[in-house]
N, C-alpha and C positions, 0 to 999 in steps of 0.2 A: 295579805300573804303569813304575816305573824298568827295570827287567829287561824288559817289554815291550818299552821303546823302546830299548833294548840291542841285543836280538836281533831287530828290524826288519829287514826284505829289504833296506833300503835302508843302513843303519848298516852291515847283516853286508857288502855289497857293498864300503862303501866302508873296510872293516876287513881285507878279505881280503886274500891275496898277489897280487902283479903275475901271476903263471902265471893264479891261480885267476881273477881280473878276465878276462886276457884270453879264458880257455873263457866263462865269463859273457857277455861283449860279443859273443863268436863265436854263440853259440847263441841268444842273443836277436836277432843278424841272422838267422839260419837260420829263426826263427821269424818273422819281417818276411818274408822269401824266399816262407815256404810261403803266407800268405797272401795277399800280392802273386800267385801264379802260381796259386791258388785263384779270384781274382777276376777274372784274366785269362781263365784259361783256361774258367771257367763262361760268360761272355761269349762268347768264342770258339766253344764248341760248340754253343751254344743257338743263336748266331745260323747258325751252318753248318749246323745241322740243322732250323732253319728253313725257310733259304734250299733245300736239298736236297729238302726237303718240297714244298715249293710250287712247287719246277721239275718235280716228277715228277706231282703234279697235272694241271700245264699239258702237258706233252705225251702224257695219261693217253688221249687222242683222237689222239696223231698218227698218221695212216697211214704216213709214211715220215722218211725221216732228215731229209730238207730243211722238212718241213712241221714238224718238232719244232724246229728252229733256228730259224725262223719263229716260232713261237710263244714261244721263250725269248728273243726280238731278239739284243740284241748282249751280252746278261750276260756275265759271268765266274764259272766254277764247274767243279765237277769233272764236271755232267752236261753242260754245253756241251763240257767237251774231251773225253767218250768219244763225243758225234756228230760232234765235229769229225775222232777219229781213225778213227772210222768212215769217215765222206765220204772222209775222205784215202786209205783204204787201198781201198775199193772206186773211185775215180776211178783209180789209179796201176794197179792190177791189173785194169784192166777190158779185155777181148778178151784177155788174155795169160796166164790162171789158170782155175782152178776155181773153183767157190764152196767149195769147202770148205778150200782155198787160203787165199781171204780171210777165209775167217770163224775160219779159225786166225791169219793174222797180226793180224787186227785184235783176237780176242782175247788175242794175245801184247803188243799195246799198251793195253789196258784195263786187264790186269796189272802193266803199270809204271806208269801210271797212279795205279792203286789204290795200288800200295807207295808211291808217292811221297805221297800224300795222306796215308797212314797214318803215314808216318814225321815229315810236316809236323804233324797232330794228336797226334801225341805228345810235341812238343815240350813242354819244362817237368816231363815226370812223371820223366824221369829226376831228376831235383833232389830230387823230393819223395820217390822212392826212397833215394835218400841221404843225404839229411835224417832221415827214419825211422830207416832202419840204423844211421846214426852216431852221432845226437845222443846217445843213452845211456851209449854206449861214450865220447863227447867229456865227457861230465858226470861220467861215473865218472871219469876220467881227473884231473879237476879235486878232486873228492871226493879221491882217494886222495891227490894232491899235499898240499892242504890239512890233511888228519888229519896224515901225514906231518909237515908244518912245526909242527900244533898239540905234536903227540908230542917235537919236538926242543923246541919253547918249553916244554912241561912239564918236561921233564928240565932247561933252566939254572933254571926256577925253583923246581925242587926240592919242589914241591907238586902234591896231587891233589885238592885244593879244586875243587868245582866249578862256584863263582863263576868260577874260571880256564880250568879245563878246556871248559865246554860253548861259549863264544862262540867258540871255534878251529872243535869240532867242528861245530856250527852253522852257519859259513861255508863248512865244506867242503862238507857236505849240501844246502845250498845249491843249488851247483853242478849235484849231480845230479837235483833238483827240476826247472830250468831244462830239463836236459838232455830230460825225461820231458813238460816242459810244448812244448818243440818237436818231439820226435819222434811224440806220440801223433796229436796232427791231423793232422801231416805223413801218416802211413799211415792213417789213417779218411780224409784227401781224394786221395789216392792212390787207394784200391782205390772211390771215388765217381768218379773219371774215369777209371777202368779199365771200368765198367760204362758210363760214357757215353759215351766211346772204343769200346765193344763194339757200343752200338746206334748211333751214328753209320758205321762202318765197314759194318753191315748194310745201312743206307740206302744206301753207297757202292755195294754191292752188288747191289742192287735197281737202282740207276741202270747199274749196266756190263749187266745183264741185257733193262735196256731197251732200251738203243744195240744190241746184240745181234740183241735181235726184228726192229728194224725197220731193219738193215742186211739182218737174213734175208728180210725181205719187201723190201721193195727188189730184191734178189737176184733174190729168185723173180718180181718183177713185171717185172723188166729181160730175164729169162729168157720169160716168157708175153706178152709184147709180139714179143720174135724170134719164135717160133712163130706168131703170128698173121699177120705178117706173111709168112713164109713158108709159111703155109698158105693165102692171100691170093693169091700167086704162082703 
């Protein structure tokens, strides 16, 4: 029992060298950041997907951009941004451009909006990737430093008694263990969010396509009304 107490994680941490302590504290902070990002991104992605799915359902029966905007109301979001961009381009190019040119410029606007949304939704994932990639090596550095100090202590004490050697090596190995504890969840959570982000960006692509179809429908309708007036005259 005394041996277990001497080699408990807390006692090993308190007995460790200042550099090893700094490594352990840094890794513990990285683990805290990982779980904070996990909670924040889970809420953000879940809400974003729910809002976009709901918005797509609301405009499913819309026959024009204006009707779709009316169905969504004054809400902000990625789909209203697509609709607003399509309307702006249709109005700005009315009478001065071909339908193909309007659609091309609208598609360019949609692509910019989608890229901005992709960058926004990926915020925080770089932190997870960095933690997952570097934590094992940071922990290994703490272990190497701790073992080096242990060997120095062994040479000074001039003994290879296991009771003298084991605590220092155990303290050093604790840094690697904490590094793995920080890295493994970060990698798993990163992969989880990569899948969730891919699903959300597919919804964004659907929203872009819906706005493009409504724009095309409006353009066809406007040409149809022009031809009807011309025929009547």
